[in-house]
C-alpha positions as CSV (number, residue, x, y, z in Angstrom):
1,G,0.0,0.0,0.0
2,F,2.8,2.5,0.8
3,E,4.0,2.3,-2.6
4,G,0.7,3.5,-4.1
5,I,0.5,6.3,-1.5
6,E,4.1,7.4,-2.4
7,K,3.3,7.4,-5.9
8,T,0.2,9.5,-5.5
9,L,1.8,12.0,-3.2
10,A,4.6,12.3,-5.7
11,G,2.5,12.7,-8.7
12,D,-0.9,14.3,-8.0
13,G,0.2,17.8,-7.8
14,K,-1.9,18.4,-4.5
15,A,0.7,17.3,-2.0
16,G,2.1,20.0,-0.1
17,T,3.1,19.6,3.7
18,F,0.4,17.2,4.1
19,C,-1.3,14.6,1.9
20,H,-3.5,17.1,-0.1
21,G,-2.0,20.5,0.6
22,D,-0.9,22.5,3.5
23,T,-3.7,21.7,5.9
24,P,-3.9,18.2,7.6
25,G,-7.0,16.2,6.8
26,L,-8.4,12.8,6.9
27,A,-5.9,11.2,4.8
28,D,-3.2,12.4,7.2
29,A,-4.9,11.1,10.1
30,C,-5.4,7.7,8.6
31,L,-1.7,7.7,7.3
32,V,0.2,8.5,10.6
33,P,-1.0,5.4,12.5
34,Q,-0.1,3.3,9.5
35,V,3.6,4.8,9.6
36,F,3.7,4.2,13.4
37,N,2.9,0.4,12.7
38,A,5.3,0.1,10.0
39,R,8.0,1.3,12.1
40,R,6.9,-0.8,14.9
41,F,7.5,-3.8,12.8
42,K,10.7,-2.4,11.3
43,I,9.6,-1.7,7.7
44,D,12.2,0.3,5.9
45,M,10.6,3.7,5.6
46,G,13.6,5.1,3.6
47,K,11.9,3.9,0.4
48,Y,9.0,6.4,1.2
49,P,10.4,9.7,1.5
50,K,7.0,11.7,0.8
51,I,5.2,9.5,3.3
52,S,7.9,10.0,5.8
53,A,7.8,13.9,5.3
54,V,4.0,14.0,5.6
55,D,4.3,11.8,9.0
56,A,6.9,14.1,10.3
57,A,4.9,17.1,9.5
58,C,1.8,15.8,11.2
59,L,3.7,14.8,14.2
60,K,4.8,18.5,14.8
61,L,1.3,19.3,15.3
62,P,-0.2,19.3,19.1
63,A,-3.3,17.1,18.1
64,F,-1.2,14.4,16.4
65,D,1.5,14.5,19.2
66,K,-1.1,14.0,21.9
67,A,-2.5,11.1,19.9
68,R,0.7,9.0,19.8
69,P,0.4,5.8,21.2
70,E,3.3,6.3,23.6
71,N,1.5,9.3,25.0
72,Q,-1.6,7.4,26.1
73,P,-2.3,6.8,29.8
74,D,-2.2,3.0,29.2
75,A,1.1,2.9,27.1
76,E,3.4,0.3,28.2
């Protein structure tokens, strides 16, 4: 799935800081947890620079940072 997303982000002309421009949206909210899981399972994200850049931009925002699994009260 990441191959398709990476290709879309690289070629749709709508990508900016986030998946579809310079404002985060639903696509970003769905992408960030998938990137978290990919990293958890040691997937090489170096092959996906656009996805990694969107993820990094999202995680700089307070709402995304607060939603990180490790920031939850029941985190292990």
